[in-house]
Steps between C-alpha positions, in 0.01 A plus 500: 500500500585127494719281717828445309508161333792271586625484141500880476688533830765251388555700181511832688178638347282506813458876455268427206268291721490773765372747239271259315125576489399136433311303767725333755436148371786263427541302176280726288563533127611860550760392759631222277532737204682758713741243646579364153567847361727599789690168475580589140627842609718340767654261247570785259677700769712197589617457139582860407849645522608685813660769283165622368401808704125445453522135613709604802235758590226235475694266728547775758124569495433129551738488799326799657156346452613164638662647816346843561624517860862498376457784251235729654772760567523564123444866423273436200325169568506508881139625551361235260692224680378620840143497366554142378604394851194673645272310262667171593463578872124539458474138389694356794340379822514752782728388782424622850785670680660283766486621859693415816204293622518289184866431571431385858216282371742321268742445791225359722386261227856377456533436875180296506605287203640164613808378317579130511835421656635158399702447818243639741173378347600183315823352637437585867292214640528607863158463655569791735613751236174696525431456873720380790429168677259501790610455861391136497709434188803674650470296823480178299819590309683580824399162644636318197825694524545425871456125448833473314850534642664820376795508734755456215362787293750782471791297644844582360702244303791356699829593325667178613227279357602301193289580195453219251626571150230520232536278194453721194621256238152426367392863473467621144613859549624708206565331164846650449558307177191652340598844628846471343352381168266801488787738580716340232219528243457871576872562457501305174214706353722808523758341268487440121280211387787279382669517844195475726510121544868494594459806726211341687706184562806692625296725733303206643813296570666803659207559736491133598875506567462806722229327701724194552786721618266683737373171647859391550580822689192460720596141575849609608350769725271241661799275563689786669202578722473133600869500596455809716214335686 
């Protein structure tokens, strides 16, 4: 009995290798001749008509030989297919049955394995992350803290105190013009090609007009609030 060759397995003829009496040596002349002959058979079966009863029978036999575990319930060929699986099992490596102790061993190995954490092991530069500071170091930090005046910490803001207005004129903020152009381009892409350019222009101008109207409304609201004050 020989280990099935890869070419024979791919063609579905591994049953021939399992029943071969040649030495189990790859790339021999006998193996090459056998592979070539079976490749010819495979090509012939692929070219014949499906209506031919004999060709259909040959294809069914090939399917059974290629996947014996799917057809070993067959009333006629079942015993032969079961025997083929037994022969194949003799060539496989024996796998020891897993026990509960093996499972706990895997769990223990996983617990002992250290996984690198980017935030904890790389980004965290705290010198006391692995051990707390000593008493001398804690006393030194307390002394530094007591030297400064912390009387204002936690004090509430006086409601009557005037808060200076922040100048935001030089802040970039959102580029609303670019946003409106992108929105207009998206709307234009939904229209026919010959109207896209005009559509983009109309949508962009409409969005800009809405923003101007909104700014005008906000300005009027600010004026009303200033009058109330």
